[in-house]
Steps between C-alpha positions, in 0.01 A plus 500: 500500500440701182874572468581130544240406237638764262853366547386144424324621184812682384713190555254285305493757220880492477499120491243487221683770305831314529334176392346671197831647391721200572553197277193283444641151558198330349563628149841663508373854452595807692342841457835647400795273430801715574783245477589164355553366853141586587376322187719200578352462847142553386533252211596197711244222479295668226399409146578732209334466159681555169269570206621494139497327165546129553589386150873455558533159664875536556449828684213346695736223609753755626233690695343189652824322588790742536335824611218348705737261678741780593222722632362217712835374630657838575205726582207269587300653213274285284497610135185427302534544123171590328508478118285772347522723194592857582178637350300290745727601788445870431127445456485328839696779667275759338184317614634477855584870501153594378349275767710676765674178608791607721642146501497321169640162398804605297840578652777489235443563128722418200457810287656754264436735211158638425350284778726667757413840355128427531521342848714781641287769338183350649638465852503120501858463623664539841804719538752628493657191660832428327694718744418235764682227303864453609578295188375775271794723584739209555454324166304716253665761277313809616627697198350258249223693316274197541536528878344845482248461218276224368406569135587864578262502799680620818509207742541713813536198728174329393664186357831314528685335209439128450686407182600641164360397163607575145347432162671232291404353165527128434542275198611146416816513289425155359179629341628821339774580252848593619533871575123548480468623860371861481703781654252787465147587389594501131656153506211376717264596216717296261502212747119496507488508118745207484286295742141611427243380750772377735540820702267684736492672839246505786196723465515817701443565790700182573800628696762348269320585178460859615872524584595360159291765326651774717846371408415551133356841583832606651698392194262632235392822670822665610592331827355497849603847617202682346255284695642579844297819544237446231145611575268202548275617219384254233553735206848597623602139548351388168694764310820396675464128430351521148814362326480190720128459434563519126779242535282259698218529247748423220628204703157341550462307169816300575400402854312199633143511362607810304481716811121485503515354847772456762559243777343614824808458718876452502441149637301414187777632275756301699300180453464564126874556472585191704273287279670629182206704373709819529868582445489805727412565862545802725541482877543740790686228690863559404603136553187340364698298243730347762202388706321367192799296384553365851140383543463372144260768376753627243754323282874538562522719189271766645667834570412847624602827334454877519476777245820700464342811654393304805186378670273636771568391855325573824496407863205329664424576862317400816251743652283480811124551493382810681255289701737205542415304816869419559718793401771400747527151354513644150787731596704214646429278198594770248818576688594133478428495125761776462771305681798381299421140594141512376590690182774247425278193553229666291747572220632144513156338477294746293771689305321830568757781490583597862432849636804513728779744422811287446715785631323457836571129532787337683755303296341177620153617396623612157657158440170332591323697228778440249477124553140497371485331159262705282465205263499438125373748243514795740639850469740594779379741766774744400386509136133519595552794732730677252206514258229566758242762401280671760125470514277790404253668738230260616216734402607480132488120486118453492474774237743317272314175562170666406650647181647160407160335541329762286763541228697176469279198565362363176617800298 
């Protein structure tokens, strides 16, 4: 009798152990996802949340209609987009971690740069997971430096590429003199003097304003190479960027409100430009002008331009929260985002630069991308990428922003 009871107990123990280790069909999670097929099976019938900045209505439309529809039709996954600023997302993840919540509310996260550095460093992200994505190897250029590093932070499988961005500068040729478009920092200073009070940039730490300042830092301080391995020490960084700080202080009197204050966001600068208050705008959306002309925000004479030495570009990514309730669903959704079909429809609607490697596409897929009309006033992808400058290490960015606030504002 005792032996029979012991055998029954052992069987029950094995059943419970198997159930604990197998896929959890209620929320799509398994203790250890070891293959895409396992994730695919576990994700059926589940809901996956996608948290990220919600200010781009065109991108929101693509997520809600194209991506969500495909996930539902082909995988029986419901995608729920949750608009939230990345600072609030990371704060929520941090609070959940401190509270010991093993299952949070966030699955997928739109992220990059210093936010990825901070989230990864603080154990807020799940991974590595990109090796489970069939489309990662099928469509992404694995030798692209931005596939391996995000603002010089090793990715190590903790996020997958979403789209590429690159800094462009914008003006209205009907409101400036012929040949007045600046080609470098020196001619930009002359441009601001020619149109006093009609030029500004977003206050740091706005993402676009910060990138614009770093672009000037590269040109005025000897290029980007020195920053790759620079110690994240305020005095070291300040000494390195001093020529740019001096330049920005000299620039201030010719800016909007004499540089004593700056617009709080790139959206505010865009609105001021669209209303004719400014003759200059800077955007991290490479085809911002084309979209603006198409929807009536900009005039037909609006155009984008770059400095001769190039502009900073980066890749933005999708990560998975470490306590995501539906890791399996997130893996399937991210894999679909990386498909040629999804990248092409996203490029067509949003004009975000795709992350696919064209050398990995079929002839038919290449032609689909080539048929996309990038619109009026835009710089071609080939020219943009030929002048693409890498980002600097993420841990240097907040230091530069702090120095800018102390040294440049109102000086």
